[in-house]
TIFI-29010 format. One record per residue (C-alpha): z negated, y negated, x; residue in three letters. Coordinates in steps of 0.1 Angstrom, whole numbers, plus 5000, padded with zeros to 4 digits. Example, Ala and Ser with C-alpha at 12.3 -4.5 7.8 and 13.67 -1.06 7.14 Angstrom:
TIFI-29010
z / y / x / rest
4922 / 5045 / 5123 / ALA .
4929 / 5011 / 5137 / SER .
//
This chain:
TIFI-29010
z / y / x / rest
6144 / 5260 / 2940 / MET .
6118 / 5273 / 2916 / LYS .
6144 / 5290 / 2895 / LYS .
6161 / 5306 / 2926 / ILE .
6127 / 5318 / 2938 / THR .
6119 / 5333 / 2904 / ALA .
6154 / 5350 / 2904 / PHE .
6146 / 5365 / 2939 / ILE .
6112 / 5378 / 2926 / THR .
6129 / 5394 / 2895 / ALA .
6152 / 5413 / 2919 / LEU .
6122 / 5427 / 2938 / GLY .
6131 / 5409 / 2970 / LEU .
6099 / 5391 / 2977 / THR .
6087 / 5412 / 3007 / THR .
6102 / 5410 / 3042 / GLY .
6089 / 5419 / 3077 / LEU .
6051 / 5419 / 3079 / PHE .
6049 / 5412 / 3042 / GLY .
6065 / 5377 / 3045 / ALA .
6092 / 5366 / 3021 / PRO .
6127 / 5372 / 3036 / PRO .
6146 / 5341 / 3048 / ALA .
6174 / 5343 / 3021 / MET .
6191 / 5312 / 3008 / VAL .
6212 / 5314 / 2977 / ALA .
6246 / 5297 / 2977 / PRO .
6244 / 5261 / 2963 / SER .
6266 / 5240 / 2941 / VAL .
6272 / 5203 / 2943 / CYS .
6264 / 5185 / 2921 / PRO .
6233 / 5205 / 2914 / GLU .
6237 / 5221 / 2879 / PRO .
6213 / 5214 / 2851 / ALA .
6202 / 5250 / 2850 / SER .
6211 / 5274 / 2878 / CYS .
6202 / 5309 / 2889 / GLU .
6222 / 5323 / 2918 / ILE .
6213 / 5355 / 2936 / SER .
6212 / 5353 / 2974 / PRO .
6220 / 5390 / 2978 / THR .
6238 / 5406 / 2949 / GLU .
6275 / 5400 / 2948 / TYR .
6302 / 5411 / 2924 / CYS .
6340 / 5415 / 2929 / PRO .
6359 / 5385 / 2916 / LEU .
6385 / 5404 / 2896 / GLU .
6384 / 5391 / 2861 / THR .
6376 / 5357 / 2846 / VAL .
6370 / 5356 / 2808 / ARG .
6372 / 5321 / 2793 / ILE .
6359 / 5312 / 2758 / GLY .
6375 / 5278 / 2750 / CYS .
6394 / 5264 / 2720 / PRO .
6418 / 5246 / 2742 / ASP .
6446 / 5271 / 2749 / ARG .
6458 / 5250 / 2779 / SER .
6425 / 5261 / 2797 / ALA .
6440 / 5295 / 2803 / GLY .
6471 / 5281 / 2819 / GLN .
6451 / 5257 / 2841 / TRP .
6427 / 5284 / 2852 / ALA .
6455 / 5309 / 2860 / THR .
6474 / 5283 / 2880 / SER .
6445 / 5271 / 2901 / HIS .
6429 / 5305 / 2907 / LEU .
6462 / 5316 / 2921 / GLU .
6463 / 5285 / 2943 / GLU .
6428 / 5291 / 2956 / TRP .
6428 / 5329 / 2959 / TYR .
6464 / 5338 / 2965 / GLY .
6474 / 5374 / 2960 / ALA .
6438 / 5383 / 2952 / TYR .
6433 / 5358 / 2923 / ALA .
6414 / 5372 / 2894 / PRO .
6430 / 5380 / 2861 / ALA .
6423 / 5354 / 2834 / VAL .
6416 / 5363 / 2798 / LYS .
6411 / 5336 / 2771 / VAL .
6394 / 5340 / 2738 / SER .
6379 / 5317 / 2712 / SER .
6347 / 5298 / 2720 / LEU .
6317 / 5322 / 2717 / LYS .
6290 / 5295 / 2716 / LYS .
6290 / 5262 / 2697 / SER .
6272 / 5230 / 2706 / GLY .
6288 / 5225 / 2740 / LEU .
6297 / 5189 / 2748 / GLY .
6332 / 5179 / 2761 / PRO .
6321 / 5183 / 2798 / GLU .
6295 / 5211 / 2794 / ASP .
6300 / 5247 / 2805 / TYR .
6282 / 5280 / 2808 / GLU .
6291 / 5303 / 2837 / LEU .
6278 / 5339 / 2841 / THR .
6286 / 5363 / 2869 / VAL .
6277 / 5400 / 2865 / SER .
6291 / 5435 / 2870 / GLU .
6312 / 5428 / 2839 / LYS .
6330 / 5400 / 2858 / GLY .
6329 / 5362 / 2853 / VAL .
6325 / 5347 / 2819 / GLU .
6329 / 5310 / 2811 / ILE .
6322 / 5292 / 2779 / ASN .
6333 / 5256 / 2774 / ALA .
6344 / 5234 / 2746 / GLY .
6372 / 5217 / 2765 / THR .
6396 / 5221 / 2794 / LEU .
6373 / 5197 / 2813 / GLN .
6344 / 5220 / 2809 / GLY .
6365 / 5249 / 2822 / VAL .
6375 / 5229 / 2852 / ARG .
6339 / 5222 / 2861 / TYR .
6329 / 5258 / 2857 / ALA .
6357 / 5269 / 2880 / LEU .
6348 / 5242 / 2906 / TYR .
6313 / 5256 / 2906 / SER .
6326 / 5292 / 2909 / LEU .
6348 / 5282 / 2938 / ARG .
6319 / 5268 / 2957 / GLN .
6299 / 5300 / 2956 / ILE .
6328 / 5326 / 2960 / ALA .
6334 / 5340 / 2995 / ILE .
6359 / 5365 / 3009 / PRO .
6350 / 5402 / 3010 / LYS .
6332 / 5411 / 3042 / ARG .
6343 / 5435 / 3069 / GLY .
6380 / 5425 / 3072 / THR .
6401 / 5404 / 3096 / VAL .
6420 / 5386 / 3069 / LYS .
6411 / 5379 / 3033 / VAL .
6415 / 5411 / 3012 / GLU .
6396 / 5400 / 2981 / GLY .
6368 / 5379 / 2969 / TRP .
6332 / 5383 / 2959 / ILE .
6308 / 5360 / 2940 / VAL .
6270 / 5361 / 2937 / PRO .
6254 / 5371 / 2904 / LYS .
6248 / 5338 / 2886 / SER .
6238 / 5322 / 2854 / VAL .
6247 / 5285 / 2852 / ILE .
6243 / 5263 / 2822 / LYS .
6255 / 5228 / 2830 / ASP .
6261 / 5193 / 2815 / SER .
6263 / 5158 / 2830 / PRO .
6234 / 5133 / 2829 / ALA .
6258 / 5103 / 2828 / LEU .
6290 / 5099 / 2809 / ALA .
6306 / 5075 / 2835 / PHE .
6306 / 5089 / 2870 / ARG .
6328 / 5070 / 2893 / GLY .
6337 / 5062 / 2929 / ILE .
6353 / 5030 / 2942 / HIS .
6379 / 5035 / 2968 / ILE .
6396 / 5008 / 2989 / CYS .
6433 / 5012 / 2999 / TRP .
6435 / 4990 / 3030 / PHE .
6466 / 4981 / 3050 / HIS .
6457 / 5008 / 3075 / GLU .
6450 / 5034 / 3048 / THR .
6475 / 5063 / 3045 / GLU .
6482 / 5079 / 3011 / ALA .
6467 / 5113 / 3022 / TRP .
6433 / 5096 / 3028 / GLU .
6432 / 5083 / 2992 / VAL .
6444 / 5116 / 2979 / GLU .
6416 / 5135 / 2997 / ARG .
6389 / 5111 / 2985 / LEU .
6402 / 5115 / 2949 / VAL .
6403 / 5153 / 2952 / ARG .
6368 / 5154 / 2965 / MET .
6355 / 5132 / 2937 / ALA .
6371 / 5154 / 2911 / ALA .
6357 / 5185 / 2928 / TYR .
6322 / 5170 / 2927 / TYR .
6327 / 5164 / 2889 / LYS .
6332 / 5126 / 2890 / MET .
6355 / 5115 / 2862 / ASN .
6367 / 5081 / 2874 / TYR .
6380 / 5066 / 2906 / ALA .
6386 / 5028 / 2910 / VAL .
6415 / 5022 / 2935 / ILE .
6414 / 4987 / 2949 / GLU .
6445 / 4975 / 2968 / SER .
6437 / 4953 / 2998 / TRP .
6472 / 4939 / 3002 / GLY .
6487 / 4974 / 3003 / SER .
6503 / 4976 / 2968 / PHE .
6541 / 4972 / 2968 / ARG .
6547 / 4950 / 2938 / SER .
6582 / 4947 / 2923 / ASP .
6571 / 4916 / 2903 / ILE .
6559 / 4897 / 2934 / ALA .
6571 / 4915 / 2966 / PRO .
6554 / 4888 / 2987 / TRP .
6520 / 4896 / 2972 / TYR .
6507 / 4918 / 3000 / GLY .
6517 / 4932 / 3033 / TRP .
6554 / 4941 / 3035 / PRO .
6547 / 4976 / 3049 / ASP .
6519 / 4985 / 3024 / GLY .
6515 / 5022 / 3019 / THR .
6504 / 5019 / 2983 / MET .
6538 / 5024 / 2968 / THR .
6544 / 5031 / 2931 / LYS .
6557 / 5066 / 2941 / GLN .
6525 / 5074 / 2959 / GLU .
6504 / 5060 / 2931 / VAL .
6523 / 5082 / 2906 / ALA .
6519 / 5113 / 2929 / ARG .
6482 / 5108 / 2933 / ILE .
6477 / 5100 / 2896 / LYS .
6494 / 5133 / 2887 / ALA .
6470 / 5152 / 2910 / ILE .
6441 / 5133 / 2895 / ALA .
6452 / 5140 / 2859 / ASP .
6455 / 5177 / 2868 / ASP .
6420 / 5178 / 2883 / LEU .
6403 / 5159 / 2855 / GLY .
6396 / 5124 / 2871 / ILE .
6410 / 5091 / 2858 / THR .
6423 / 5065 / 2882 / LEU .
6415 / 5028 / 2875 / ILE .
6434 / 5000 / 2893 / PRO .
6417 / 4969 / 2907 / GLN .
6431 / 4934 / 2915 / ILE .
6408 / 4906 / 2924 / ASN .
6415 / 4876 / 2901 / VAL .
6389 / 4851 / 2914 / PHE .
6375 / 4853 / 2950 / GLY .
6388 / 4878 / 2976 / HIS .
6423 / 4865 / 2968 / ALA .
6432 / 4870 / 3005 / THR .
6434 / 4907 / 2999 / MET .
6417 / 4911 / 3033 / SER .
6381 / 4914 / 3044 / ARG .
6367 / 4880 / 3053 / ASP .
6358 / 4892 / 3088 / GLY .
6395 / 4899 / 3096 / ALA .
6405 / 4863 / 3089 / GLY .
6438 / 4875 / 3074 / LYS .
6456 / 4865 / 3041 / HIS .
6479 / 4893 / 3029 / ALA .
6501 / 4868 / 3011 / ALA .
6499 / 4834 / 3029 / LEU .
6500 / 4847 / 3065 / ASP .
6536 / 4856 / 3060 / ILE .
6546 / 4836 / 3029 / ASN .
6531 / 4800 / 3032 / PRO .
6553 / 4787 / 3004 / GLU .
6529 / 4802 / 2979 / TYR .
6500 / 4781 / 2989 / GLN .
6497 / 4763 / 2955 / PRO .
6485 / 4795 / 2939 / LEU .
6454 / 4796 / 2960 / PHE .
6425 / 4772 / 2968 / GLU .
6432 / 4751 / 2999 / PRO .
6400 / 4764 / 3015 / SER .
6415 / 4793 / 3034 / ALA .
6430 / 4807 / 3002 / GLY .
6399 / 4827 / 2995 / TRP .
6400 / 4819 / 2958 / ASN .
6429 / 4818 / 2933 / TRP .
6435 / 4783 / 2920 / CYS .
6421 / 4787 / 2885 / LEU .
6436 / 4755 / 2872 / SER .
6472 / 4765 / 2881 / ASN .
6489 / 4780 / 2851 / PRO .
6513 / 4798 / 2874 / GLU .
6485 / 4817 / 2891 / ALA .
6472 / 4829 / 2857 / ARG .
6508 / 4839 / 2847 / LYS .
6513 / 4858 / 2879 / LEU .
6479 / 4876 / 2876 / LEU .
6487 / 4885 / 2840 / THR .
6520 / 4901 / 2852 / ALA .
6503 / 4919 / 2881 / LEU .
6477 / 4934 / 2858 / ILE .
6504 / 4947 / 2835 / GLY .
6524 / 4961 / 2865 / GLU .
6494 / 4980 / 2880 / GLN .
6483 / 4994 / 2847 / LEU .
6518 / 5007 / 2841 / GLU .
6519 / 5021 / 2876 / ALA .
6486 / 5039 / 2870 / PHE .
6498 / 5054 / 2837 / GLY .
6480 / 5029 / 2814 / ASN .
6444 / 5041 / 2820 / PRO .
6415 / 5029 / 2797 / PRO .
6400 / 5005 / 2822 / PHE .
6411 / 4978 / 2847 / PHE .
6388 / 4962 / 2873 / HIS .
6393 / 4925 / 2880 / ILE .
6369 / 4922 / 2909 / GLY .
6353 / 4887 / 2905 / GLY .
6327 / 4888 / 2933 / ASP .
6318 / 4865 / 2962 / GLU .
6339 / 4836 / 2951 / ALA .
6337 / 4800 / 2963 / GLU .
6333 / 4768 / 2943 / ALA .
6367 / 4751 / 2935 / PRO .
6380 / 4727 / 2962 / SER .
6414 / 4716 / 2949 / CYS .
6416 / 4682 / 2931 / PRO .
6429 / 4698 / 2899 / ASP .
6401 / 4724 / 2897 / CYS .
6374 / 4698 / 2905 / ILE .
6386 / 4677 / 2876 / GLY .
6376 / 4704 / 2851 / ILE .
6340 / 4714 / 2844 / PRO .
6334 / 4745 / 2866 / TYR .
6318 / 4765 / 2838 / SER .
6347 / 4759 / 2815 / GLU .
6372 / 4767 / 2843 / LEU .
6355 / 4799 / 2851 / PHE .
6350 / 4810 / 2815 / LEU .
6386 / 4803 / 2804 / ASN .
6400 / 4821 / 2834 / HIS .
6380 / 4853 / 2829 / ILE .
6387 / 4852 / 2792 / LYS .
6424 / 4850 / 2799 / ALA .
6422 / 4879 / 2824 / MET .
6403 / 4899 / 2798 / ASN .
6430 / 4892 / 2772 / GLU .
6457 / 4903 / 2797 / ALA .
6438 / 4936 / 2802 / VAL .
6433 / 4940 / 2764 / ARG .
6470 / 4934 / 2758 / ALA .
6477 / 4965 / 2778 / ASN .
6453 / 4986 / 2759 / GLY .
6426 / 4987 / 2785 / ALA .
6391 / 4974 / 2790 / ARG .
6379 / 4950 / 2817 / THR .
6355 / 4958 / 2844 / MET .
6341 / 4932 / 2869 / MET .
6315 / 4928 / 2896 / TRP .
6283 / 4911 / 2886 / HIS .
6272 / 4887 / 2914 / ASP .
6289 / 4855 / 2903 / MET .
6273 / 4858 / 2869 / LEU .
6238 / 4853 / 2883 / LEU .
6227 / 4819 / 2898 / GLN .
6218 / 4820 / 2934 / ARG .
6182 / 4811 / 2940 / GLY .
6170 / 4821 / 2905 / ASP .
6136 / 4838 / 2912 / PRO .
6144 / 4864 / 2886 / ARG .
6169 / 4880 / 2910 / TRP .
6149 / 4879 / 2942 / ASN .
6158 / 4909 / 2963 / GLY .
6191 / 4914 / 2944 / PHE .
6226 / 4900 / 2947 / TYR .
6232 / 4866 / 2930 / ALA .
6261 / 4845 / 2943 / ASN .
6268 / 4823 / 2913 / GLY .
6262 / 4787 / 2905 / THR .
6245 / 4771 / 2875 / PRO .
6280 / 4767 / 2861 / GLU .
6292 / 4803 / 2865 / THR .
6259 / 4816 / 2852 / ALA .
6262 / 4794 / 2821 / ALA .
6299 / 4802 / 2815 / GLY .
6291 / 4839 / 2817 / PHE .
6269 / 4837 / 2786 / LEU .
6301 / 4832 / 2765 / ASP .
6320 / 4861 / 2780 / PHE .
6335 / 4886 / 2756 / PRO .
6310 / 4915 / 2752 / ARG .
6337 / 4941 / 2758 / ASP .
6337 / 4934 / 2795 / ILE .
6319 / 4961 / 2815 / ILE .
6296 / 4946 / 2842 / ILE .
6296 / 4965 / 2875 / CYS .
6262 / 4956 / 2890 / ASP .
6262 / 4963 / 2927 / TRP .
6231 / 4969 / 2947 / PHE .
6233 / 4983 / 2982 / TYR .
6197 / 4984 / 2993 / GLY .
6170 / 5010 / 2992 / GLY .
6152 / 5024 / 2961 / ALA .
6136 / 5000 / 2937 / LYS .
6112 / 5007 / 2909 / GLU .
6129 / 4982 / 2886 / GLU .
6164 / 4968 / 2884 / TYR .
6161 / 4935 / 2865 / PRO .
6197 / 4926 / 2868 / THR .
6208 / 4958 / 2849 / LEU .
6182 / 4950 / 2822 / GLU .
6195 / 4914 / 2819 / TYR .
6231 / 4924 / 2814 / PHE .
6221 / 4951 / 2789 / LYS .
6199 / 4927 / 2770 / SER .
6230 / 4904 / 2765 / LEU .
6250 / 4933 / 2750 / GLY .
6272 / 4943 / 2779 / PHE .
6280 / 4978 / 2790 / LYS .
6268 / 4981 / 2826 / THR .
6274 / 5003 / 2855 / LEU .
6250 / 5005 / 2885 / THR .
6269 / 5004 / 2918 / CYS .
6252 / 5017 / 2950 / PRO .
6266 / 5021 / 2985 / TRP .
6252 / 5037 / 3016 / LEU .
6215 / 5041 / 3011 / ASP .
6207 / 5075 / 2998 / ARG .
6174 / 5065 / 2983 / GLY .
6191 / 5036 / 2966 / GLY .
6218 / 5059 / 2952 / ILE .
6192 / 5083 / 2938 / ARG .
6170 / 5056 / 2923 / ALA .
6200 / 5039 / 2907 / GLN .
6212 / 5072 / 2892 / GLY .
6177 / 5077 / 2878 / LEU .
6177 / 5042 / 2864 / SER .
6210 / 5048 / 2847 / ALA .
6198 / 5081 / 2833 / ARG .
6168 / 5063 / 2819 / GLY .
6191 / 5040 / 2798 / GLY .
6191 / 5010 / 2821 / LYS .
6228 / 5014 / 2827 / ALA .
6258 / 5032 / 2811 / ASP .
6269 / 5050 / 2842 / GLY .
6273 / 5048 / 2879 / ILE .
6301 / 5036 / 2901 / LEU .
6295 / 5045 / 2938 / GLY .
6312 / 5025 / 2965 / THR .
6328 / 5036 / 2998 / LEU .
6344 / 5004 / 3011 / TRP .
6355 / 5012 / 3047 / HIS .
6331 / 5041 / 3051 / HIS .
6353 / 5070 / 3041 / TYR .
6349 / 5088 / 3074 / PHE .
6320 / 5101 / 3094 / GLY .
6285 / 5110 / 3083 / GLU .
6285 / 5081 / 3058 / ASP .
6312 / 5099 / 3038 / LEU .
6291 / 5131 / 3038 / VAL .
6260 / 5112 / 3026 / ASN .
6276 / 5091 / 3000 / ILE .
6295 / 5119 / 2983 / TYR .
6267 / 5144 / 2983 / LEU .
6241 / 5119 / 2970 / THR .
6264 / 5101 / 2946 / LEU .
6277 / 5133 / 2931 / ALA .
6243 / 5147 / 2925 / ASN .
6229 / 5114 / 2912 / SER .
6258 / 5109 / 2888 / ALA .
6258 / 5145 / 2874 / TRP .
6222 / 5155 / 2874 / ASN .
6201 / 5124 / 2883 / ALA .
6166 / 5134 / 2895 / GLY .
6175 / 5169 / 2906 / ALA .
6170 / 5180 / 2942 / GLU .
6204 / 5188 / 2956 / ASN .
6204 / 5219 / 2977 / HIS .
6240 / 5214 / 2991 / ALA .
6240 / 5199 / 3025 / GLY .
6263 / 5188 / 3053 / ARG .
6278 / 5222 / 3060 / HIS .
6285 / 5228 / 3023 / GLN .
6303 / 5194 / 3021 / PHE .
6324 / 5203 / 3052 / LEU .
6333 / 5236 / 3035 / SER .
6343 / 5218 / 3004 / HIS .
6363 / 5192 / 3023 / LEU .
6381 / 5221 / 3040 / ARG .
6390 / 5236 / 3007 / GLN .
6405 / 5203 / 2996 / VAL .
6425 / 5203 / 3028 / GLY .
6438 / 5238 / 3019 / TRP .
6449 / 5224 / 2985 / ASP .
6467 / 5196 / 3003 / MET .
6483 / 5220 / 3027 / GLN .
6473 / 5199 / 3057 / VAL .
6489 / 5207 / 3090 / LYS .
6478 / 5177 / 3111 / ASP .
6444 / 5182 / 3128 / PRO .
6437 / 5145 / 3124 / ARG .
6438 / 5150 / 3086 / HIS .
6409 / 5174 / 3088 / THR .
6371 / 5170 / 3091 / GLY .
6353 / 5137 / 3089 / ILE .
6368 / 5120 / 3119 / TYR .
6404 / 5116 / 3131 / TYR .
6396 / 5130 / 3165 / ASP .
6375 / 5159 / 3179 / GLU .
6350 / 5135 / 3195 / LEU .
6334 / 5110 / 3171 / PRO .
6334 / 5074 / 3183 / PRO .
6307 / 5064 / 3207 / GLU .
6279 / 5043 / 3192 / PRO .
6279 / 5007 / 3200 / VAL .
6249 / 4998 / 3221 / LEU .
6230 / 4966 / 3215 / ASN .
6227 / 4945 / 3246 / ASN .
//
């Protein structure tokens, strides 16, 4: 805000009625840029965009998307060689003046991000009924990300429709996140094991390929997830469902007899199946650089074969085998952290530790190329000892917040301070309502420019969500806004 105030002062706009400063608010960008000066009053026609970038595909991408966004009034695009050196792969510089819009970026990704920022502050010309051109405020933005890994974890439930996932992916890309983990909760249609999941799952390979193509175009990489330890039901525990066994009881030997919550780690057929499923999903997602194996909230073994093997050995060998399956497909393993920390260990008081002495011991021999996704869903903490522990053992680590905005900001700052290698925000089932607004706004800003005050608010988010809807060409009113229906659900009253 200091820079915006200084910019207003430089324009000679500090005096309003009775000598008080006028109530003018400059347009805002989410995530907050590293350096940003935007005029609240001086606008220029959006007629020409000059791009300095060594990647010649940047001009084609810009032309295509500017035509998509601005229609018949899209600005002309002119591409030249990069005018400034020293820009990182995601950095950009954006200037708006009477001469038009000028963008400098070292890669196509930087050009994408510059144009996302431009789109957020451009508005139609005033004084007409329909759009007859576009204007954009005078601006100087110099921007770069604070964190290299900026991700969102998205669940694809049985009830989830493909358009919902597409919209969440598009919003993540628009807010300059570069990864999205897509976890199938029994919704993936497997050719290898058609019984593995609900028979009417909406996560078909055709839909995955379609959304992946959109993600690639927008500059965000999709990462698949299969749970290879606990959560083998592919259903939330509260639902009491098992996406495989409820309909196909003949496959019981692959799972622990205690409600099938765990895979049976001693059954070689379970490992063989999981290896095949990992390969199938990586192929369906276009062979991305990462694969998430879950690994959280598991129970101790209960079958006689598993009990006959030391638990630490059983756990270690299984995760090593899954890691090898991921490696064989050219990817790198990601997994949740909580089973790697012993429950009751005083070092982890106030944090999530669901492991046993055996899993905590077996973890110490894990391959160091596994990326640990350390989830913490509470409020802000001054220190995150679990992150420091994993880093001290030589693991790349992501901090993974959820709903609490203070916690999201604090974890982003911790990552920026070197305690983690990036941030992976989580949505779970909260991809509608005010929680969606708060998670996306806070996570995007914390991932891109940790520590900055984000001036974008709820109305800006709703405007950006509407723009994504235009890109999707939505026609169904239930596919707009943050709720399906006009009236949000009534709150549940405590008796």
